[in-house]
C-alpha positions in Angstrom: 9.9 24.4 46.2 9.7 21.1 44.7 8.6 18.0 46.5 11.4 15.7 46.9 11.6 12.3 48.7 12.1 12.9 52.4 9.8 15.7 52.6 6.1 15.8 53.4 4.2 16.3 50.3 1.7 18.8 50.8 -2.0 17.7 50.2 -5.3 19.7 49.4 -8.7 19.0 48.4 -10.7 19.7 45.3 -14.4 19.6 46.3 -17.1 19.3 43.6 -20.2 18.7 45.9 -20.8 15.4 44.1 -24.4 14.5 44.1 -25.3 10.9 45.1 -28.2 8.8 43.4 -30.7 8.5 46.2 -29.5 12.0 48.1 -29.9 15.7 46.9 -27.6 18.3 45.8 -28.7 20.4 48.9 -27.5 17.9 51.2 -24.1 17.6 49.0 -23.8 21.3 49.7 -24.0 20.9 53.3 -21.5 18.1 53.2 -18.9 20.4 52.0 -18.3 22.0 55.6 -17.7 18.6 57.0 -15.3 17.6 54.5 -13.1 21.1 55.1 -13.3 20.6 58.7 -11.8 17.1 58.4 -8.9 18.6 56.1 -8.1 21.2 58.4 -7.7 18.8 61.0 -5.8 16.5 59.0 -3.6 19.2 57.9 -4.6 19.6 54.3 -3.6 22.9 52.9 -6.1 24.2 51.1 -9.9 23.4 50.3 -10.7 24.2 46.6 -14.3 24.3 44.9 -14.5 23.8 41.1 -17.3 25.5 38.8 -19.5 23.5 36.9 -23.1 24.1 35.6 -26.4 22.5 34.8 -24.9 19.2 35.9 -26.9 16.9 38.3 -23.9 15.3 39.8 -22.2 18.2 40.8 -23.6 21.1 43.3 -20.6 23.3 43.1 -22.2 25.9 40.3 -21.3 28.8 42.6 -17.8 28.5 44.1 -17.8 31.8 45.6 -20.6 31.2 47.9 -19.1 27.7 49.2 -15.9 29.7 49.5 -17.8 32.2 52.0 -19.9 29.1 53.9 -16.7 27.1 54.2 -14.1 30.0 55.4 -16.6 30.8 57.7 -17.0 27.3 59.4 -13.2 26.9 59.2 -10.2 28.7 61.0 -7.0 27.8 59.2 -7.3 26.0 56.0 -6.9 28.0 52.7 -10.3 27.9 50.6 -10.8 28.9 47.1 -11.6 28.7 43.8 -10.4 25.5 41.5 -11.6 27.3 39.3 -14.0 30.2 38.4 -14.4 29.8 34.9 -13.5 33.3 33.6 -15.5 33.1 30.1 -18.9 32.5 32.1 -18.3 36.1 34.2 -17.5 39.8 34.1 -14.0 40.7 35.3 -15.4 43.0 37.6 -17.6 40.9 39.2 -15.0 38.2 39.9 -12.6 41.0 41.1 -15.2 42.5 43.4 -16.7 38.6 44.7 -13.0 38.1 46.0 -11.9 41.0 47.3 -15.1 40.8 49.7 -14.2 37.2 50.2 -10.0 38.4 51.0 -11.9 41.2 53.2 -13.9 38.8 55.5 -11.4 35.8 55.3 -7.7 37.7 55.3 -4.9 35.2 54.3 -6.8 32.5 53.6 -8.7 32.7 50.1 -7.2 31.6 46.6 -8.4 32.6 43.2 -7.9 29.8 40.9 -9.0 30.8 37.4 -10.1 28.4 34.4 -9.9 28.9 30.8 -12.9 26.7 29.9 -16.9 27.5 30.8 -17.3 24.2 32.8 -20.4 23.4 31.2 -22.1 22.4 28.0 -23.1 24.6 25.0 -26.5 25.5 26.2 -25.7 26.0 29.7 -22.8 28.8 28.2 -25.2 30.3 26.2 -27.5 30.6 29.2 -24.4 32.1 31.2 -24.0 34.6 28.5 -20.4 33.4 28.7 -17.9 36.0 27.1 -15.9 33.4 25.1 -15.4 36.3 22.4 -12.6 37.9 24.7 -9.1 36.1 25.0 -8.7 34.9 28.4 -5.5 37.2 28.5 -7.7 40.4 27.7 -9.9 39.1 30.8 -7.5 38.5 33.1 -5.7 41.9 32.1 -9.2 43.3 32.9 -9.6 41.7 36.0 -6.2 42.7 37.5 -6.9 46.3 36.4 -10.1 46.5 38.2 -8.8 45.2 41.4 -5.8 47.5 41.4 -7.3 50.5 39.4 -4.9 51.2 37.0 -6.6 51.5 33.8 -5.1 53.9 31.4 -5.9 57.2 30.7 -8.7 57.4 28.1 -9.9 53.8 28.7 -13.6 53.1 29.1 -13.0 51.5 32.4 -10.7 54.6 33.8 -11.7 55.0 37.4 -13.8 51.7 37.6 -12.4 49.8 40.4 -13.2 46.6 42.6 -14.4 47.3 46.4 -13.6 46.9 49.1 -10.4 48.7 47.7 -8.6 48.0 51.4 -8.6 44.3 50.6 -6.4 42.7 48.1 -7.1 40.1 45.4 -6.0 37.1 46.8 -3.2 35.0 45.1 -4.3 33.9 41.7 -3.8 30.6 40.4 -4.3 29.6 36.5 -5.7 26.0 35.9 -4.7 23.9 32.9 -5.5 20.4 31.4 -3.1 20.6 28.5 -0.4 22.9 29.2 -1.7 26.1 27.4 -2.1 28.4 30.5 1.2 27.4 32.1 3.4 29.7 30.2 1.1 32.5 31.1 0.8 31.6 34.4 4.8 31.7 34.8 5.1 35.0 33.1 2.5 36.6 35.3 4.1 35.4 38.3 1.0 33.3 39.3 0.8 29.6 40.3 -0.4 27.2 38.4 -2.6 23.9 38.6 -2.9 20.8 36.1 -5.8 18.5 36.1 -4.5 15.3 35.9 -7.7 13.9 37.5 -9.3 14.1 34.2 -6.5 15.0 31.6 -4.4 12.3 30.0 -2.1 14.9 29.0 1.1 14.6 31.0 1.7 17.0 33.5 5.8 17.4 33.3 5.8 19.2 29.9 3.4 22.1 31.3 5.2 22.3 34.8 8.3 22.7 32.9 7.1 25.4 30.7 5.7 27.1 33.8 8.7 27.1 35.7 10.9 28.0 32.4 8.7 31.4 32.0 8.2 32.1 35.6 8.9 35.8 36.9 8.6 36.4 40.6 5.6 38.1 41.9 4.7 39.3 45.4 2.3 36.9 46.1 4.7 34.1 44.0 8.3 34.8 44.9 8.9 31.2 44.0 6.8 29.0 41.1 4.4 27.2 42.7 2.8 23.9 40.9 -0.2 22.0 41.8 -0.8 18.5 40.5 -4.7 17.2 40.5 -5.1 13.9 41.0 -8.3 11.7 41.3 -7.9 9.5 44.4 -9.9 6.3 46.1 -8.2 4.8 49.5 -9.9 2.3 51.7 -8.3 0.3 54.2 -7.9 -2.6 51.7 -7.5 -2.8 47.9 -10.8 -4.7 47.2 -12.6 -2.1 49.3 -11.1 0.8 47.3 -12.0 -1.1 44.1 -15.4 -1.4 45.2 -16.2 2.3 45.7 -14.0 3.3 42.6 -16.8 1.6 40.4 -18.9 4.4 41.1 -16.5 6.6 39.0 -16.1 4.3 36.3 -19.6 4.3 35.7 -20.3 8.3 36.2 -17.2 8.9 34.2 -18.6 6.4 30.9 -22.0 8.5 31.4 -20.2 11.8 31.2 -18.4 10.5 28.0 -21.9 9.9 26.6 -23.4 13.6 27.7 -25.4 11.9 30.6 -24.8 14.1 33.6 -26.4 11.7 36.4 -26.1 11.8 39.9 -23.3 9.6 41.2 -24.2 5.7 40.8 -23.6 3.3 43.9 -21.1 0.8 43.7 -23.6 -1.9 43.4 -25.3 -0.4 40.5 -21.9 0.4 38.7 -20.8 -3.1 39.3 -24.0 -4.5 37.9 -24.2 -2.3 35.0 -23.6 -4.6 31.7 -20.6 -2.9 30.3 -19.6 -3.6 26.5 -16.3 -4.6 25.5 -15.8 -1.1 24.3 -16.9 0.7 27.5 -14.4 -1.6 29.5 -11.6 -0.5 27.5 -12.5 3.0 28.0 -12.8 2.7 31.6 -9.2 1.0 31.7 -8.0 4.5 29.9 -9.7 6.5 32.7 -8.5 4.3 35.4 -5.1 5.1 34.2 -5.7 8.7 35.5 -7.1 7.4 38.9 -4.8 6.2 41.9 -7.4 3.2 43.6 -5.7 1.2 46.4 -4.8 1.1 50.1 -2.8 3.8 51.7 0.6 2.1 51.1 -0.3 1.9 47.5 -1.8 5.0 47.1 1.2 7.1 48.7 3.4 5.6 46.5 1.7 6.3 43.3 0.8 10.1 44.5 4.6 10.4 45.3 5.7 8.8 42.0 3.4 11.1 40.1 4.7 14.3 42.0 8.3 13.2 41.4 8.0 12.6 38.1 6.5 16.3 37.3 8.2 17.9 40.1 4.9 19.0 41.8 5.4 21.3 44.8 1.8 20.2 45.9 -1.2 17.5 45.2 -4.6 18.6 45.2 -7.1 15.4 45.7 -10.6 14.9 44.3 -12.7 11.7 45.4 -16.1 11.6 43.9 -17.4 8.7 45.5 -21.4 7.7 46.3 -21.0 6.9 50.0 -20.3 10.1 52.0 -18.6 8.5 54.9 -16.2 6.5 52.6 -15.3 9.5 50.6 -14.3 11.1 54.0 -12.5 8.1 55.2 -10.7 8.0 51.6 -9.2 11.6 52.6 -8.8 10.7 55.9 -6.4 7.5 55.1 -4.2 9.4 52.5 -3.5 12.0 55.1 -2.5 9.3 57.5 -0.1 7.6 54.7 1.6 11.0 54.6 1.6 12.1 58.2 
C-alpha cells in the first residue's frame, strides 16, 4: 500500500558502516549494533547493509556477516542487504548464506540484490566478478538453487542450497535508473530505488514496477522503497555543519578518492573551486538537510511524488553521536 498523507510513513535504515577520519574501520563495524538497536527502539522497519569493496570510507564489504551480527544483537527489526551485488558472487553461495541467515533469524531477514559490482574495476577483478552473465540468468540460478528445481539434464540438477528447511528470505531488487524495476515487478519481488545517489527521478521506475507487478507469496502487493540521504539536527545551522562532511566526501568520490569521511571542520576549510561548488550544489539536490520539521516535509513530499511505500535513510556523518541523533530526530518527527 502506497504512503498517503495522514498515515505514518514507514522508515528504514541503510548502513554503509561509514569510517570517519581519525577513527578506524573496526570501530565503524562495532557501531553498527548501536545504530540497529536505536533503530529498533525507535520503530524503524529494517536495517540494511550495502556492499562496497576496497573503499576506506566504507566498512560494509561483507553484508551477510554484518546481518548475522546485528540480527543476533536485536530482536524485532528486519535485517538485510541493500544490497548483495550479484555480479560479485556465485548464486549458489548467496542462496546458501541467506538460507542460513533465515534459519538463524526466521522472519527477520531481507535479501536485497544489486546489478552493479559496488566497486572499481580492479576490485571487481579481484572478486572475479561474474559480470559476463546477465542478472536475469544469475537471479534464475539463485532461485533454482534455493528451490532445487533445475530441469532434467541441467548441469546443476540436484545441487541445492542448505539448509533446505529454511526458505530464501524475501528478495528486493535495487535500482538507480529504473532498469531493474520491470524485472522486480514481473518476478513478484520488492523494489528499492537509490535516490540518495541517483539523479534519475524515482517516479517512472516505481510506475514501471507497479505496472509489471505480479503477486507472489512474499509480496502479495507491490512494495517500493525510496532511498534518501538525510542529515537532521535540532537546527538548520547544525544540520548544515554536519552535512559539510558529505559534501567533501562526495566530491572526493567523484575524483576517485575513497578516503575516510572528513570532519565538518576539515570540509568547511577545504578550498573549493567554483566548479567544485557547482558540483556540490547538484549533489545537495539529492540530500535532505535541515531541522526535524524541514526534513519531515521534504521526505513526505518525495514519498508522495513517487508513491513510495517506505523510505530508507542513509546518513554518512563523521560524528557518530550526530549520526545517531539524526536518525532519532527523524523518527521523532514522524512519530
